[in-house]
PDB file of N, H, CA, C and O in Angstrom:
ATOM      1  N   MET A   1       0.830  -1.188  -0.056  1.00  0.00           N
ATOM      2  CA  MET A   1       0.063   0.040  -0.070  1.00  0.00           C
ATOM      3  C   MET A   1       0.850   1.363  -0.014  1.00  0.00           C
ATOM      4  O   MET A   1       0.473   2.430  -0.498  1.00  0.00           O
ATOM      5  N   ARG A   2       1.969   1.141   0.632  1.00  0.00           N
ATOM      6  H   ARG A   2       2.275   0.274   1.026  1.00  0.00           H
ATOM      7  CA  ARG A   2       2.971   2.347   0.620  1.00  0.00           C
ATOM      8  C   ARG A   2       3.424   2.684  -0.718  1.00  0.00           C
ATOM      9  O   ARG A   2       3.629   3.867  -0.990  1.00  0.00           O
ATOM     10  N   VAL A   3       3.607   1.743  -1.609  1.00  0.00           N
ATOM     11  H   VAL A   3       3.440   0.782  -1.388  1.00  0.00           H
ATOM     12  CA  VAL A   3       4.037   1.934  -2.997  1.00  0.00           C
ATOM     13  C   VAL A   3       3.025   2.668  -3.688  1.00  0.00           C
ATOM     14  O   VAL A   3       3.342   3.565  -4.469  1.00  0.00           O
ATOM     15  N   VAL A   4       1.748   2.344  -3.452  1.00  0.00           N
ATOM     16  H   VAL A   4       1.490   1.616  -2.817  1.00  0.00           H
ATOM     17  CA  VAL A   4       0.647   3.080  -4.054  1.00  0.00           C
ATOM     18  C   VAL A   4       0.596   4.604  -3.597  1.00  0.00           C
ATOM     19  O   VAL A   4       0.377   5.546  -4.359  1.00  0.00           O
ATOM     20  N   ALA A   5       0.832   4.691  -2.247  1.00  0.00           N
ATOM     21  H   ALA A   5       1.010   3.926  -1.629  1.00  0.00           H
ATOM     22  CA  ALA A   5       0.753   6.081  -1.707  1.00  0.00           C
ATOM     23  C   ALA A   5       1.916   6.975  -2.269  1.00  0.00           C
ATOM     24  O   ALA A   5       1.792   8.189  -2.434  1.00  0.00           O
ATOM     25  N   ILE A   6       3.081   6.250  -2.554  1.00  0.00           N
ATOM     26  H   ILE A   6       3.182   5.264  -2.421  1.00  0.00           H
ATOM     27  CA  ILE A   6       4.191   7.046  -3.102  1.00  0.00           C
ATOM     28  C   ILE A   6       3.841   7.387  -4.589  1.00  0.00           C
ATOM     29  O   ILE A   6       4.105   8.497  -5.049  1.00  0.00           O
ATOM     30  N   GLY A   7       3.299   6.503  -5.255  1.00  0.00           N
ATOM     31  H   GLY A   7       3.084   5.601  -4.881  1.00  0.00           H
ATOM     32  CA  GLY A   7       2.778   6.845  -6.646  1.00  0.00           C
ATOM     33  C   GLY A   7       1.791   7.877  -6.755  1.00  0.00           C
ATOM     34  O   GLY A   7       1.883   8.721  -7.646  1.00  0.00           O
ATOM     35  N   LEU A   8       0.774   7.884  -5.854  1.00  0.00           N
ATOM     36  H   LEU A   8       0.699   7.199  -5.129  1.00  0.00           H
ATOM     37  CA  LEU A   8      -0.233   8.962  -5.733  1.00  0.00           C
ATOM     38  C   LEU A   8       0.377  10.344  -5.369  1.00  0.00           C
ATOM     39  O   LEU A   8       0.010  11.404  -5.876  1.00  0.00           O
ATOM     40  N   GLY A   9       1.356  10.208  -4.428  1.00  0.00           N
ATOM     41  H   GLY A   9       1.654   9.346  -4.016  1.00  0.00           H
ATOM     42  CA  GLY A   9       2.055  11.457  -4.086  1.00  0.00           C
ATOM     43  C   GLY A   9       2.796  12.025  -5.182  1.00  0.00           C
ATOM     44  O   GLY A   9       2.790  13.246  -5.337  1.00  0.00           O
ATOM     45  N   ALA A  10       3.525  11.159  -6.069  1.00  0.00           N
ATOM     46  H   ALA A  10       3.530  10.167  -5.942  1.00  0.00           H
ATOM     47  CA  ALA A  10       4.225  11.623  -7.127  1.00  0.00           C
ATOM     48  C   ALA A  10       3.331  12.270  -8.205  1.00  0.00           C
ATOM     49  O   ALA A  10       3.664  13.293  -8.803  1.00  0.00           O
ATOM     50  N   ALA A  11       2.155  11.600  -8.418  1.00  0.00           N
ATOM     51  H   ALA A  11       1.884  10.769  -7.932  1.00  0.00           H
ATOM     52  CA  ALA A  11       1.175  12.171  -9.403  1.00  0.00           C
ATOM     53  C   ALA A  11       0.704  13.606  -8.842  1.00  0.00           C
ATOM     54  O   ALA A  11       0.599  14.580  -9.589  1.00  0.00           O
ATOM     55  N   THR A  12       0.452  13.647  -7.579  1.00  0.00           N
ATOM     56  H   THR A  12       0.537  12.856  -6.972  1.00  0.00           H
ATOM     57  CA  THR A  12       0.059  14.933  -7.013  1.00  0.00           C
ATOM     58  C   THR A  12       1.076  16.009  -7.255  1.00  0.00           C
ATOM     59  O   THR A  12       0.771  17.084  -7.772  1.00  0.00           O
ATOM     60  N   ALA A  13       2.377  15.676  -6.844  1.00  0.00           N
ATOM     61  H   ALA A  13       2.625  14.803  -6.424  1.00  0.00           H
ATOM     62  CA  ALA A  13       3.391  16.626  -7.161  1.00  0.00           C
ATOM     63  C   ALA A  13       3.615  17.102  -8.544  1.00  0.00           C
ATOM     64  O   ALA A  13       4.033  18.233  -8.789  1.00  0.00           O
ATOM     65  N   PHE A  14       3.324  16.202  -9.460  1.00  0.00           N
ATOM     66  H   PHE A  14       2.984  15.283  -9.261  1.00  0.00           H
ATOM     67  CA  PHE A  14       3.455  16.453 -10.956  1.00  0.00           C
ATOM     68  C   PHE A  14       2.302  17.589 -11.248  1.00  0.00           C
ATOM     69  O   PHE A  14       2.554  18.664 -11.791  1.00  0.00           O
ATOM     70  N   PHE A  15       1.047  17.197 -10.819  1.00  0.00           N
ATOM     71  H   PHE A  15       0.843  16.323 -10.378  1.00  0.00           H
ATOM     72  CA  PHE A  15       0.005  18.106 -11.186  1.00  0.00           C
ATOM     73  C   PHE A  15       0.148  19.536 -10.508  1.00  0.00           C
ATOM     74  O   PHE A  15      -0.227  20.553 -11.092  1.00  0.00           O
ATOM     75  N   ILE A  16       0.676  19.552  -9.325  1.00  0.00           N
ATOM     76  H   ILE A  16       0.981  18.726  -8.850  1.00  0.00           H
ATOM     77  CA  ILE A  16       0.921  20.837  -8.595  1.00  0.00           C
ATOM     78  C   ILE A  16       2.118  21.616  -9.354  1.00  0.00           C
ATOM     79  O   ILE A  16       2.054  22.825  -9.575  1.00  0.00           O
ATOM     80  N   PHE A  17       3.141  20.866  -9.708  1.00  0.00           N
ATOM     81  H   PHE A  17       3.193  19.884  -9.529  1.00  0.00           H
ATOM     82  CA  PHE A  17       4.230  21.515 -10.455  1.00  0.00           C
ATOM     83  C   PHE A  17       3.768  22.034 -11.783  1.00  0.00           C
ATOM     84  O   PHE A  17       4.127  23.140 -12.187  1.00  0.00           O
ATOM     85  N   TYR A  18       2.956  21.229 -12.481  1.00  0.00           N
ATOM     86  H   TYR A  18       2.664  20.330 -12.153  1.00  0.00           H
ATOM     87  CA  TYR A  18       2.588  21.568 -13.832  1.00  0.00           C
ATOM     88  C   TYR A  18       1.685  22.775 -13.836  1.00  0.00           C
ATOM     89  O   TYR A  18       1.789  23.596 -14.747  1.00  0.00           O
ATOM     90  N   THR A  19       0.747  22.938 -12.804  1.00  0.00           N
ATOM     91  H   THR A  19       0.662  22.270 -12.064  1.00  0.00           H
ATOM     92  CA  THR A  19      -0.008  24.092 -12.577  1.00  0.00           C
ATOM     93  C   THR A  19       0.801  25.235 -12.401  1.00  0.00           C
ATOM     94  O   THR A  19       0.638  26.210 -13.134  1.00  0.00           O
ATOM     95  N   ALA A  20       1.724  25.225 -11.439  1.00  0.00           N
ATOM     96  H   ALA A  20       1.856  24.434 -10.843  1.00  0.00           H
ATOM     97  CA  ALA A  20       2.584  26.354 -11.252  1.00  0.00           C
ATOM     98  C   ALA A  20       3.358  26.678 -12.449  1.00  0.00           C
ATOM     99  O   ALA A  20       3.496  27.863 -12.752  1.00  0.00           O
ATOM    100  N   ARG A  21       3.897  25.720 -13.190  1.00  0.00           N
ATOM    101  H   ARG A  21       3.786  24.757 -12.944  1.00  0.00           H
ATOM    102  CA  ARG A  21       4.608  26.122 -14.499  1.00  0.00           C
ATOM    103  C   ARG A  21       3.661  26.690 -15.549  1.00  0.00           C
ATOM    104  O   ARG A  21       4.006  27.583 -16.323  1.00  0.00           O
ATOM    105  N   LEU A  22       2.523  26.164 -15.543  1.00  0.00           N
ATOM    106  H   LEU A  22       2.242  25.438 -14.914  1.00  0.00           H
ATOM    107  CA  LEU A  22       1.539  26.816 -16.500  1.00  0.00           C
ATOM    108  C   LEU A  22       1.163  28.278 -16.156  1.00  0.00           C
ATOM    109  O   LEU A  22       0.967  29.090 -17.060  1.00  0.00           O
ATOM    110  N   LEU A  23       1.065  28.603 -14.884  1.00  0.00           N
ATOM    111  H   LEU A  23       1.225  27.943 -14.150  1.00  0.00           H
ATOM    112  CA  LEU A  23       0.830  29.901 -14.520  1.00  0.00           C
ATOM    113  C   LEU A  23       1.861  30.789 -14.733  1.00  0.00           C
ATOM    114  O   LEU A  23       1.609  31.904 -15.190  1.00  0.00           O
ATOM    115  N   VAL A  24       3.117  30.417 -14.436  1.00  0.00           N
ATOM    116  H   VAL A  24       3.323  29.512 -14.065  1.00  0.00           H
ATOM    117  CA  VAL A  24       4.303  31.148 -14.732  1.00  0.00           C
ATOM    118  C   VAL A  24       4.639  31.367 -16.121  1.00  0.00           C
ATOM    119  O   VAL A  24       5.115  32.452 -16.456  1.00  0.00           O
ATOM    120  N   VAL A  25       4.428  30.402 -17.000  1.00  0.00           N
ATOM    121  H   VAL A  25       4.041  29.521 -16.727  1.00  0.00           H
ATOM    122  CA  VAL A  25       4.801  30.594 -18.309  1.00  0.00           C
ATOM    123  C   VAL A  25       3.763  31.517 -19.040  1.00  0.00           C
ATOM    124  O   VAL A  25       4.104  32.216 -19.994  1.00  0.00           O
ATOM    125  N   THR A  26       2.615  31.494 -18.603  1.00  0.00           N
ATOM    126  H   THR A  26       2.338  30.926 -17.828  1.00  0.00           H
ATOM    127  CA  THR A  26       1.564  32.267 -19.306  1.00  0.00           C
ATOM    128  C   THR A  26       1.291  33.630 -18.555  1.00  0.00           C
ATOM    129  O   THR A  26       0.284  34.294 -18.798  1.00  0.00           O
ATOM    130  N   GLY A  27       2.180  33.984 -17.690  1.00  0.00           N
ATOM    131  H   GLY A  27       2.998  33.444 -17.493  1.00  0.00           H
ATOM    132  CA  GLY A  27       2.090  35.205 -16.866  1.00  0.00           C
ATOM    133  C   GLY A  27       0.730  35.223 -16.122  1.00  0.00           C
ATOM    134  O   GLY A  27       0.037  36.236 -16.220  1.00  0.00           O
ATOM    135  N   PHE A  28       0.307  34.177 -15.389  1.00  0.00           N
ATOM    136  H   PHE A  28       0.871  33.355 -15.309  1.00  0.00           H
ATOM    137  CA  PHE A  28      -0.852  33.943 -14.752  1.00  0.00           C
ATOM    138  C   PHE A  28      -2.075  34.202 -15.662  1.00  0.00           C
ATOM    139  O   PHE A  28      -3.038  34.887 -15.317  1.00  0.00           O
ATOM    140  N   LEU A  29      -1.945  33.597 -16.845  1.00  0.00           N
ATOM    141  H   LEU A  29      -1.162  33.041 -17.125  1.00  0.00           H
ATOM    142  CA  LEU A  29      -2.979  33.494 -17.878  1.00  0.00           C
ATOM    143  C   LEU A  29      -3.214  34.930 -18.514  1.00  0.00           C
ATOM    144  O   LEU A  29      -4.285  35.246 -19.031  1.00  0.00           O
ATOM    145  N   GLN A  30      -2.228  35.681 -18.437  1.00  0.00           N
ATOM    146  H   GLN A  30      -1.357  35.424 -18.016  1.00  0.00           H
ATOM    147  CA  GLN A  30      -2.421  36.978 -19.072  1.00  0.00           C
ATOM    148  C   GLN A  30      -1.747  37.054 -20.543  1.00  0.00           C
ATOM    149  O   GLN A  30      -2.093  37.891 -21.377  1.00  0.00           O
ATOM    150  N   GLN A  31      -0.819  36.152 -20.744  1.00  0.00           N
ATOM    151  H   GLN A  31      -0.538  35.472 -20.066  1.00  0.00           H
ATOM    152  CA  GLN A  31      -0.189  36.174 -22.007  1.00  0.00           C
ATOM    153  C   GLN A  31      -0.256  34.834 -22.752  1.00  0.00           C
ATOM    154  O   GLN A  31       0.696  34.062 -22.872  1.00  0.00           O
ATOM    155  N   ILE A  32      -1.483  34.647 -23.235  1.00  0.00           N
ATOM    156  H   ILE A  32      -2.257  35.273 -23.138  1.00  0.00           H
ATOM    157  CA  ILE A  32      -1.788  33.442 -24.002  1.00  0.00           C
ATOM    158  C   ILE A  32      -1.682  33.725 -25.460  1.00  0.00           C
ATOM    159  O   ILE A  32      -2.228  34.684 -26.005  1.00  0.00           O
ATOM    160  N   LEU A  33      -0.926  32.809 -26.076  1.00  0.00           N
ATOM    161  H   LEU A  33      -0.482  32.030 -25.633  1.00  0.00           H
ATOM    162  CA  LEU A  33      -0.743  32.872 -27.578  1.00  0.00           C
ATOM    163  C   LEU A  33      -2.041  32.514 -28.322  1.00  0.00           C
ATOM    164  O   LEU A  33      -2.897  31.789 -27.815  1.00  0.00           O
ATOM    165  N   VAL A  34      -2.146  33.052 -29.538  1.00  0.00           N
ATOM    166  H   VAL A  34      -1.451  33.641 -29.949  1.00  0.00           H
ATOM    167  CA  VAL A  34      -3.306  32.734 -30.338  1.00  0.00           C
ATOM    168  C   VAL A  34      -3.500  31.286 -30.552  1.00  0.00           C
ATOM    169  O   VAL A  34      -2.567  30.592 -30.958  1.00  0.00           O
ATOM    170  N   GLY A  35      -4.655  30.802 -30.302  1.00  0.00           N
ATOM    171  H   GLY A  35      -5.413  31.366 -29.973  1.00  0.00           H
ATOM    172  CA  GLY A  35      -4.979  29.362 -30.400  1.00  0.00           C
ATOM    173  C   GLY A  35      -4.529  28.683 -29.082  1.00  0.00           C
ATOM    174  O   GLY A  35      -4.677  27.465 -28.985  1.00  0.00           O
ATOM    175  N   GLY A  36      -4.015  29.356 -28.111  1.00  0.00           N
ATOM    176  H   GLY A  36      -3.895  30.346 -28.190  1.00  0.00           H
ATOM    177  CA  GLY A  36      -3.587  28.633 -26.907  1.00  0.00           C
ATOM    178  C   GLY A  36      -4.560  28.535 -25.725  1.00  0.00           C
ATOM    179  O   GLY A  36      -4.141  28.389 -24.577  1.00  0.00           O
ATOM    180  N   HIS A  37      -5.833  28.616 -26.013  1.00  0.00           N
ATOM    181  H   HIS A  37      -6.174  28.735 -26.946  1.00  0.00           H
ATOM    182  CA  HIS A  37      -6.757  28.699 -24.944  1.00  0.00           C
ATOM    183  C   HIS A  37      -6.927  27.372 -24.172  1.00  0.00           C
ATOM    184  O   HIS A  37      -7.747  27.270 -23.259  1.00  0.00           O
ATOM    185  N   GLY A  38      -6.118  26.345 -24.570  1.00  0.00           N
ATOM    186  H   GLY A  38      -5.451  26.427 -25.311  1.00  0.00           H
ATOM    187  CA  GLY A  38      -6.054  25.129 -23.713  1.00  0.00           C
ATOM    188  C   GLY A  38      -5.461  25.485 -22.438  1.00  0.00           C
ATOM    189  O   GLY A  38      -5.717  24.763 -21.474  1.00  0.00           O
ATOM    190  N   ALA A  39      -4.704  26.495 -22.290  1.00  0.00           N
ATOM    191  H   ALA A  39      -4.496  27.082 -23.073  1.00  0.00           H
ATOM    192  CA  ALA A  39      -4.077  26.881 -21.056  1.00  0.00           C
ATOM    193  C   ALA A  39      -5.277  27.139 -19.957  1.00  0.00           C
ATOM    194  O   ALA A  39      -5.076  26.817 -18.785  1.00  0.00           O
ATOM    195  N   TYR A  40      -6.355  27.643 -20.301  1.00  0.00           N
ATOM    196  H   TYR A  40      -6.518  27.905 -21.253  1.00  0.00           H
ATOM    197  CA  TYR A  40      -7.403  27.843 -19.390  1.00  0.00           C
ATOM    198  C   TYR A  40      -7.992  26.535 -18.851  1.00  0.00           C
ATOM    199  O   TYR A  40      -8.339  26.384 -17.679  1.00  0.00           O
ATOM    200  N   ILE A  41      -8.073  25.618 -19.793  1.00  0.00           N
ATOM    201  H   ILE A  41      -7.791  25.740 -20.745  1.00  0.00           H
ATOM    202  CA  ILE A  41      -8.554  24.230 -19.357  1.00  0.00           C
ATOM    203  C   ILE A  41      -7.466  23.655 -18.394  1.00  0.00           C
ATOM    204  O   ILE A  41      -7.794  23.219 -17.291  1.00  0.00           O
ATOM    205  N   GLY A  42      -6.266  23.658 -18.789  1.00  0.00           N
ATOM    206  H   GLY A  42      -6.000  24.012 -19.685  1.00  0.00           H
ATOM    207  CA  GLY A  42      -5.212  23.174 -17.792  1.00  0.00           C
ATOM    208  C   GLY A  42      -5.065  23.815 -16.544  1.00  0.00           C
ATOM    209  O   GLY A  42      -4.629  23.229 -15.554  1.00  0.00           O
ATOM    210  N   ALA A  43      -5.472  25.195 -16.557  1.00  0.00           N
ATOM    211  H   ALA A  43      -5.827  25.671 -17.361  1.00  0.00           H
ATOM    212  CA  ALA A  43      -5.487  25.979 -15.224  1.00  0.00           C
ATOM    213  C   ALA A  43      -6.597  25.385 -14.369  1.00  0.00           C
ATOM    214  O   ALA A  43      -6.515  25.504 -13.146  1.00  0.00           O
ATOM    215  N   ILE A  44      -7.562  24.797 -14.885  1.00  0.00           N
ATOM    216  H   ILE A  44      -7.630  24.701 -15.878  1.00  0.00           H
ATOM    217  CA  ILE A  44      -8.770  24.271 -14.081  1.00  0.00           C
ATOM    218  C   ILE A  44      -8.454  22.796 -13.852  1.00  0.00           C
ATOM    219  O   ILE A  44      -8.540  22.308 -12.725  1.00  0.00           O
ATOM    220  N   ALA A  45      -8.083  22.076 -14.933  1.00  0.00           N
ATOM    221  H   ALA A  45      -8.014  22.473 -15.849  1.00  0.00           H
ATOM    222  CA  ALA A  45      -8.006  20.686 -14.860  1.00  0.00           C
ATOM    223  C   ALA A  45      -6.905  20.120 -13.889  1.00  0.00           C
ATOM    224  O   ALA A  45      -7.179  19.174 -13.151  1.00  0.00           O
ATOM    225  N   PHE A  46      -5.556  20.750 -13.890  1.00  0.00           N
ATOM    226  H   PHE A  46      -5.333  21.519 -14.489  1.00  0.00           H
ATOM    227  CA  PHE A  46      -4.553  20.248 -13.133  1.00  0.00           C
ATOM    228  C   PHE A  46      -4.809  20.280 -11.649  1.00  0.00           C
ATOM    229  O   PHE A  46      -4.428  19.335 -10.959  1.00  0.00           O
ATOM    230  N   PRO A  47      -5.411  21.279 -11.133  1.00  0.00           N
ATOM    231  CA  PRO A  47      -5.600  21.369  -9.672  1.00  0.00           C
ATOM    232  C   PRO A  47      -6.696  20.418  -9.175  1.00  0.00           C
ATOM    233  O   PRO A  47      -6.689  19.860  -8.077  1.00  0.00           O
ATOM    234  N   VAL A  48      -7.700  20.296 -10.186  1.00  0.00           N
ATOM    235  H   VAL A  48      -7.705  20.749 -11.077  1.00  0.00           H
ATOM    236  CA  VAL A  48      -8.840  19.374  -9.976  1.00  0.00           C
ATOM    237  C   VAL A  48      -8.300  17.908  -9.943  1.00  0.00           C
ATOM    238  O   VAL A  48      -8.744  17.091  -9.137  1.00  0.00           O
ATOM    239  N   LEU A  49      -7.383  17.626 -10.793  1.00  0.00           N
ATOM    240  H   LEU A  49      -7.022  18.291 -11.447  1.00  0.00           H
ATOM    241  CA  LEU A  49      -6.752  16.356 -10.694  1.00  0.00           C
ATOM    242  C   LEU A  49      -5.900  16.047  -9.550  1.00  0.00           C
ATOM    243  O   LEU A  49      -5.847  14.919  -9.060  1.00  0.00           O
ATOM    244  N   ALA A  50      -5.199  17.098  -9.104  1.00  0.00           N
ATOM    245  H   ALA A  50      -5.242  18.014  -9.503  1.00  0.00           H
ATOM    246  CA  ALA A  50      -4.322  16.884  -7.879  1.00  0.00           C
ATOM    247  C   ALA A  50      -4.992  16.824  -6.595  1.00  0.00           C
ATOM    248  O   ALA A  50      -4.468  16.169  -5.695  1.00  0.00           O
ATOM    249  N   ASP A  51      -6.178  17.479  -6.386  1.00  0.00           N
ATOM    250  H   ASP A  51      -6.604  18.011  -7.118  1.00  0.00           H
ATOM    251  CA  ASP A  51      -6.873  17.465  -5.200  1.00  0.00           C
ATOM    252  C   ASP A  51      -7.241  16.132  -4.542  1.00  0.00           C
ATOM    253  O   ASP A  51      -6.968  15.875  -3.369  1.00  0.00           O
ATOM    254  N   PRO A  52      -7.888  15.291  -5.386  1.00  0.00           N
ATOM    255  CA  PRO A  52      -8.369  14.058  -4.775  1.00  0.00           C
ATOM    256  C   PRO A  52      -7.115  13.125  -4.538  1.00  0.00           C
ATOM    257  O   PRO A  52      -7.183  12.260  -3.665  1.00  0.00           O
ATOM    258  N   LEU A  53      -5.997  13.281  -5.282  1.00  0.00           N
ATOM    259  H   LEU A  53      -5.943  13.985  -5.991  1.00  0.00           H
ATOM    260  CA  LEU A  53      -4.955  12.513  -5.092  1.00  0.00           C
ATOM    261  C   LEU A  53      -4.259  12.721  -3.688  1.00  0.00           C
ATOM    262  O   LEU A  53      -3.721  11.771  -3.119  1.00  0.00           O
ATOM    263  N   LEU A  54      -4.286  13.994  -3.146  1.00  0.00           N
ATOM    264  H   LEU A  54      -4.723  14.765  -3.609  1.00  0.00           H
ATOM    265  CA  LEU A  54      -3.796  14.426  -2.049  1.00  0.00           C
ATOM    266  C   LEU A  54      -4.569  14.310  -0.706  1.00  0.00           C
ATOM    267  O   LEU A  54      -4.029  14.123   0.384  1.00  0.00           O
ATOM    268  N   ARG A  55      -5.849  14.438  -0.914  1.00  0.00           N
ATOM    269  H   ARG A  55      -6.288  14.590  -1.799  1.00  0.00           H
ATOM    270  CA  ARG A  55      -6.817  14.382   0.290  1.00  0.00           C
ATOM    271  C   ARG A  55      -6.922  13.173   0.930  1.00  0.00           C
ATOM    272  O   ARG A  55      -6.809  12.111   0.317  1.00  0.00           O
ATOM    273  N   ASN A  56      -7.161  13.250   2.289  1.00  0.00           N
ATOM    274  H   ASN A  56      -7.254  14.112   2.787  1.00  0.00           H
ATOM    275  CA  ASN A  56      -7.498  12.090   3.088  1.00  0.00           C
ATOM    276  C   ASN A  56      -9.056  12.055   3.373  1.00  0.00           C
ATOM    277  O   ASN A  56      -9.509  12.111   4.516  1.00  0.00           O
ATOM    278  N   GLU A  57      -9.736  11.969   2.378  1.00  0.00           N
ATOM    279  H   GLU A  57      -9.368  11.924   1.449  1.00  0.00           H
ATOM    280  CA  GLU A  57     -11.262  12.103   2.478  1.00  0.00           C
ATOM    281  C   GLU A  57     -11.739  10.785   2.026  1.00  0.00           C
ATOM    282  O   GLU A  57     -11.014  10.010   1.402  1.00  0.00           O
ATOM    283  N   PRO A  58     -12.995  10.528   2.350  1.00  0.00           N
ATOM    284  CA  PRO A  58     -13.646   9.098   1.824  1.00  0.00           C
ATOM    285  C   PRO A  58     -13.769   9.121   0.264  1.00  0.00           C
ATOM    286  O   PRO A  58     -13.704   8.089  -0.404  1.00  0.00           O
ATOM    287  N   TRP A  59     -13.949  10.345  -0.263  1.00  0.00           N
ATOM    288  H   TRP A  59     -14.002  11.183   0.280  1.00  0.00           H
ATOM    289  CA  TRP A  59     -14.098  10.278  -1.774  1.00  0.00           C
ATOM    290  C   TRP A  59     -12.795  10.565  -2.439  1.00  0.00           C
ATOM    291  O   TRP A  59     -12.724  10.562  -3.668  1.00  0.00           O
ATOM    292  N   GLY A  60     -11.709  10.826  -1.648  1.00  0.00           N
ATOM    293  H   GLY A  60     -11.767  10.829  -0.649  1.00  0.00           H
ATOM    294  CA  GLY A  60     -10.400  10.945  -2.340  1.00  0.00           C
ATOM    295  C   GLY A  60      -9.667   9.655  -2.361  1.00  0.00           C
ATOM    296  O   GLY A  60      -9.940   8.715  -1.614  1.00  0.00           O
ATOM    297  N   TRP A  61      -8.647   9.654  -3.323  1.00  0.00           N
ATOM    298  H   TRP A  61      -8.425  10.418  -3.929  1.00  0.00           H
ATOM    299  CA  TRP A  61      -7.875   8.463  -3.412  1.00  0.00           C
ATOM    300  C   TRP A  61      -6.754   8.444  -2.445  1.00  0.00           C
ATOM    301  O   TRP A  61      -6.210   7.394  -2.101  1.00  0.00           O
ATOM    302  N   GLY A  62      -6.419   9.596  -2.015  1.00  0.00           N
ATOM    303  H   GLY A  62      -6.861  10.449  -2.294  1.00  0.00           H
ATOM    304  CA  GLY A  62      -5.568   9.778  -0.756  1.00  0.00           C
ATOM    305  C   GLY A  62      -4.197   9.279  -0.571  1.00  0.00           C
ATOM    306  O   GLY A  62      -4.001   8.186  -0.040  1.00  0.00           O
ATOM    307  N   PHE A  63      -3.251  10.022  -0.980  1.00  0.00           N
ATOM    308  H   PHE A  63      -3.410  10.910  -1.411  1.00  0.00           H
ATOM    309  CA  PHE A  63      -1.813   9.773  -0.721  1.00  0.00           C
ATOM    310  C   PHE A  63      -1.631   9.731   0.638  1.00  0.00           C
ATOM    311  O   PHE A  63      -0.947   8.825   1.115  1.00  0.00           O
ATOM    312  N   SER A  64      -2.196  10.667   1.427  1.00  0.00           N
ATOM    313  H   SER A  64      -2.753  11.403   1.040  1.00  0.00           H
ATOM    314  CA  SER A  64      -2.120  10.658   2.923  1.00  0.00           C
ATOM    315  C   SER A  64      -2.730   9.558   3.603  1.00  0.00           C
ATOM    316  O   SER A  64      -2.193   9.052   4.588  1.00  0.00           O
ATOM    317  N   SER A  65      -3.890   9.130   3.109  1.00  0.00           N
ATOM    318  H   SER A  65      -4.326   9.541   2.308  1.00  0.00           H
ATOM    319  CA  SER A  65      -4.630   7.897   3.800  1.00  0.00           C
ATOM    320  C   SER A  65      -3.826   6.736   3.515  1.00  0.00           C
ATOM    321  O   SER A  65      -3.666   5.925   4.427  1.00  0.00           O
ATOM    322  N   GLY A  66      -3.268   6.520   2.335  1.00  0.00           N
ATOM    323  H   GLY A  66      -3.398   7.179   1.594  1.00  0.00           H
ATOM    324  CA  GLY A  66      -2.515   5.237   2.077  1.00  0.00           C
ATOM    325  C   GLY A  66      -1.176   5.365   2.955  1.00  0.00           C
ATOM    326  O   GLY A  66      -0.707   4.315   3.394  1.00  0.00           O
ATOM    327  N   TRP A  67      -0.573   6.488   3.220  1.00  0.00           N
ATOM    328  H   TRP A  67      -0.953   7.342   2.864  1.00  0.00           H
ATOM    329  CA  TRP A  67       0.543   6.514   3.880  1.00  0.00           C
ATOM    330  C   TRP A  67       0.352   6.451   5.442  1.00  0.00           C
ATOM    331  O   TRP A  67       1.202   5.911   6.149  1.00  0.00           O
ATOM    332  N   GLN A  68      -0.800   7.023   5.962  1.00  0.00           N
ATOM    333  H   GLN A  68      -1.491   7.462   5.387  1.00  0.00           H
ATOM    334  CA  GLN A  68      -0.969   7.064   7.375  1.00  0.00           C
ATOM    335  C   GLN A  68      -1.411   5.745   7.920  1.00  0.00           C
ATOM    336  O   GLN A  68      -1.177   5.502   9.104  1.00  0.00           O
ATOM    337  N   GLY A  69      -2.001   4.904   7.204  1.00  0.00           N
ATOM    338  H   GLY A  69      -2.191   5.101   6.242  1.00  0.00           H
ATOM    339  CA  GLY A  69      -2.608   3.643   7.643  1.00  0.00           C
ATOM    340  C   GLY A  69      -1.612   2.509   7.844  1.00  0.00           C
ATOM    341  O   GLY A  69      -1.987   1.423   8.286  1.00  0.00           O
ATOM    342  N   LEU A  70      -0.371   2.751   7.528  1.00  0.00           N
ATOM    343  H   LEU A  70      -0.067   3.634   7.169  1.00  0.00           H
ATOM    344  CA  LEU A  70       0.652   1.757   7.500  1.00  0.00           C
ATOM    345  C   LEU A  70       1.730   2.039   8.621  1.00  0.00           C
ATOM    346  O   LEU A  70       2.043   3.178   8.965  1.00  0.00           O
ATOM    347  N   PRO A  71       2.277   0.860   9.164  1.00  0.00           N
ATOM    348  CA  PRO A  71       3.252   1.156  10.224  1.00  0.00           C
ATOM    349  C   PRO A  71       4.569   1.584   9.561  1.00  0.00           C
ATOM    350  O   PRO A  71       5.541   1.883  10.256  1.00  0.00           O
TER     351      PRO A  71
END
């Protein structure tokens, strides 16, 4: 189970990093190139994907719940 928790933690870190990178590269979505409106979708989708991976909630997949439940 700890391997799954490490995998979920890595996926969470990826989505958080990629959200930050997206915001920095686009000047917090102020400098979007022509036809680059997928950045708006990414700015919403990446945090939405990262949130359930990190949470210790019944509906979340839970990096922290997988890590905490083990000795």
